[in-house]
C-alpha positions, 0 to 999 in steps of 0.5 A: 017880922021880915018879909022874904025877898029873893037874893038871886039878883043881889047875889049876882051883883055881889059876885060881879062886883067882887070879880071886878075888884079881884081883877082890878087888884091883879091889874094894879099889883102886876102894874106896880111890879112891872112899872117899878118904884115911881120917882117922888111926886110922879103918878103911875098908871097903876096908881090910878088903877089902885084908886078905881080898885078902892072904889070897887072895894068900898062898893063890894063892902056895901053890896056884900053887907046888903046881901048879909042883911037881906039873908039874915032878914030872910032867916028871921022870916023863917024863925022867931027864935033867932037872937041876932038881928040883921043889923048885927049880922052885918056889924059882925062882918069885920070882926074876923079881920079885926081879930086877925089884925090885932093878933098879928100886931101883938105877935109882931110886938112880942117878937120884937121885944123878945131877947135875942139869943 
């Protein structure tokens, strides 16, 4: 069904992109702490780093999604009994984050609604 493709190059690219994202996140966070709150309407240097960080985050989503798709396609090449397609493998990627977010939101809402004793 699917041809096998080596993942070495894509794995290296994904690792580098994720490393760049983590480094930019560290720089933006440290910069925001060092600079303190900005006056209204004034952009700080850490704000620009955060924009570059956002681009790195979106790029890492795309590259890691491509890696997951390719790894799933390789697995389909080894077996005909896999039921989840490579596209669904990528589609399930944000499921864990969404589940954690919804659970946290409901927990906070129930905590706020609880009567104080």
